N, C-alpha and C positions, 0 to 999 in steps of 0.2 A: 228848661234845658237851655244851655249857653251853644250857640253856633258862629257869632261875629265877635272879633274884638271890639273893645271898647277904645276911646281916647287914652283914656286914665291906663290901661292894659299897654298900650303902643307907647306911652309916655315912660313906664316903667321899664318896658323892654329895651328901649333905647338906651337908657340909663345905665344900663349893665356893660356894654361895650360897642357902641355905634358904629365903630369902624371895624369890628372880627368877625370872620365869616359864620354863619350859622345854618345848620341843617335843620328845619321845622319839622317836627314828627307831627302827623295828621293823622288823628283819628276817627272815623267817619262812620254816624249812625244814620241811615237813609229814612226818609220820612217815606210813606207809601207812595210808590211811583216817582220817587226823586231821583234813582239813578239815571233817567233819560237828561235830566232838569242838569246833573251835575257834570255828566258827559259834554253837556255843552259848554258849559262855564270852564270844564277841564281843556278841553278844545282852544278854547279862546285864551287862556292862561298858558299853554304849551307854544299856541302858537305866534301869541303877539307879546304877552306880560314878562314871561318868562327870558325871552331874547332880549326885551328892552330895557331890563335892570340885571341881566348877568344870572338870573338863575336856569336850575336845571333840574329834572325829577330823576332823582336817583333812584328810586322804586315805588311802584305802585301795585297793588294788588288785594284781592279781595281777601278778606278775614275768613278764618276758619274757625271751629270751634275751640275755646281755649282751653289749652293742657292745664294750665295754673292760674287761676282766678275765681274771684265769687260768683254767684251766679248774675248773670244780667252784664255781664263786664264783657263781653265780646263784642267785637266792631265789626262792621259789613266791610272797611275797607281801610285800608294801610295805605300812606303816602311820606317819603321822606323827598325833601324838596332842597336843595344846598342853593344860598345865597351870598355872594359875595360879601356882603355885609348887613349888619341891623340897617342899617341907613335905608340900603337898597329897598328891603322888606318894606319897610315903612314909607318910601316912595311909593311903589308898587301900591301898595291898597291906598295913598291919597290921590294916584293918579282918577282924574275925572272918566276916562274911559275905563279904566277897569272897575269903578263903582259902578257904572252902567252894566257891566255882566256880572257882578257878583251877587248880582239879585236870583240866577239861578242857582247860585250854591246856597245863599241862603233858605230860598225856598224848597232846594234837595232834600235837605238836613233837618232831623230831629234832634241830635248832638252831634257836637263834635270835640276835639280837643285838639288844639294847636301849641306843642309845647317848643318850644327853643331848645337846640341842644348843644353843645360846645364838646369838640373832640377831643380826648384823652390828648395826654403829653406825648405819648408814644404807642405802637401798636401793642394793643394787650393790655397797655398800661392800667395798674387802678388807682394811679394818683391823678 
């Protein structure tokens, strides 16, 4: 199962609009005993890397039973993280210090989704 983005993934991510803000949807499924390792990673992310690159956790919470989903599609945790640009996110994941702590995330997860989202034109807009 996928856990970490690849270089090819990041190249395509940057090609979309490198200077535009982005909110990254994180859907997480923990490996057995992985929550503690993820908490170490999350602390480093909040204390060091998000401030360094202008990011901000907008929401972090545990997933509950899915109301509408196929069997097995519920997630253990959900995060929404705002980055000032796709470039800022890319610089963060390329940071050698970040790469040292990201091993805690990799060990913690059995499966993950990192999906960039872009705000709609106006509040409640469907365009």
